[in-house]
GUNUZA-92426 format. One record per residue (C-alpha): residue in one letter; x, y, z. Coordinates in steps of 0.1 Angstrom, whole numbers, plus 5000, padded with zeros to 4 digits. Each point is the difference from the previous one (the first is absolute). Example, Ala and Ser with C-alpha at 12.3 -4.5 7.8 and 13.67 -1.06 7.14 Angstrom:
2
a512349555078 s501450344993 
END
This chain:
230
m524008445131 n503150195007 q500250125037 w503250224997 t501250344987 i503550125004 v501350345011 c503650044990 d502550265012 f502550134974 d503250165013 g502349735014 t497349734993 v499550004962 s502950244992 v503649935010 g500650285024 d497950325008 v499350224970 t499550325021 d503249955019 l502049964967 l498550324986 l500950205032 e503449865002 r500650124964 y498050324999 g498950095034 a500950355013 p501450025035 g497449945027 w498449684988 e502049795024 e498950205030 l496349934989 e500949634997 t501450015035 a496950185013 w497749734985 q502249725014 l499850155034 g496250034998 e499950385001 i498350024966 g497849764980 s501149864966 r497750244981 a501750305015 c503449864995 l499449914964 a498450334991 g503050185015 q502549774983 i498550024965 a499950385002 l503849985004 l500549814967 d502050194974 a499949794969 s498750034964 p497349764989 a502749834978 q502349965029 l497349865023 d498849764973 a503549884994 a500649945036 v496849795003 a501049814969 s503149875018 i498049835026 a499149624997 i497049815012 d500049655016 p500549774969 a497349775012 f497350265005 p498649994964 a499749625003 f498350055035 v497550244984 a499349754972 d499449725025 a497650215021 r498150104969 a499849644987 a498549915036 g497550284996 v501650215027 s500250374997 l503250195009 t500150385007 v503250185007 v499450225030 s503050225008 d501050315020 g502450074971 l499950194968 d497449914973 r502250124971 a502849785009 i497849695006 h498150044968 a503350034980 l501649705016 l497049774997 a499450114964 r503749904992 y499249655012 g496749974981 l497950065031 g498750344991 d496449895006 l500349915036 p497950225022 i502250255020 v499150205031 a502850245009 n500950365006 h499950234969 l503350164989 e499350334983 q502650224983 s499750365013 g502950174981 a502749924976 r502049815027 s497650005030 w497349755011 r497249975024 l498149705014 e496249975002 f498249755022 p496749884983 h499949695022 s500650165033 n497849965030 p499750275028 g499549725025 c503049784988 r501749875031 a503449994982 a499650374986 s500949864966 g499650154965 t498149694989 c497949855028 k500649634993 c497549885026 e497150194983 r501149874966 a500249645011 e496550015016 g498650154968 l501549724980 r498049745020 r497250074975 l502149784977 a500449725024 p499549955037 n503649925009 v503050244996 l503649884994 l502550265007 i503549994985 g502350255015 d503350085015 g500250295025 s498550265022 s497450124975 d498549665002 f500049955037 c496550155006 v498249824972 a501749675009 g497750005031 s496849994979 a501249774972 d499049645001 f503549884991 v503450164994 f502949914977 a502750205018 k503450124991 h502650185019 r498850205031 l496549894995 i501049645010 a501050115035 h496950215003 c497749714992 r501849775023 e499850255029 q496250074995 g499149644993 y498650064965 a499749714976 h502850034976 l502649834978 p503550154999 m501450034966 h503150144982 g498250074966 f497349904977 a501449664991 e499049895035 a496750194995 r499349794969 a500549695018 a497950105030 l497050144981 p498449664990 r500349895037 l498250325011 l497249954975 a499649635009 g499550105036 e503349855013 l501250335014 h497550135026 a499150365010 h500450105036 p496749945018 h499950335020 r500850244972 s497850315000 h498650224972 q498650275024 d501250355005 i501750024966 
END
């Protein structure tokens, strides 16, 4: 019987680069960088940062969709999903990014049926947008738009153990409650500093190689991980 479910970040993990950053660099009105700085300094949470930044987007739907279409995903990700499914392991994309972009990109690669948990991008005018947060949590310790910790714990109904695949600060909090982490970029250093059970990786080719080892029990969860106070 399968013992694992996968929670997978999107921006910078599945996608090559950050979708929201690309859109803001192309179509963001002045002020979005100041919000980014305030978030980086810990003055505001990511939910407040994203809501303010998306309100500064000035783009038609066609422009926005064209920008998203220019983004690639990790070429090994579709094969990783196929491997997970063949092993009976569910994978859910849990992102603090934009659902419209994630749906479009995954559909382009034949992965439109993957479950996605993300912030909802809504058109509010001919060239204006707003962000809604259907997966927020007032008690979220990271003040995120999508509370990844809450989502990960909810997915334990599918299997008792959670594998997190992520890359950055939006994954720091949930890494502490995951049973194992496949870590990219800044998440590697965070897992090392905190003593979380993890495997550093550059991309999904390495994740494909490691998944059978995890499922076979060759990669061991950290013994003092905690699922409390999520």
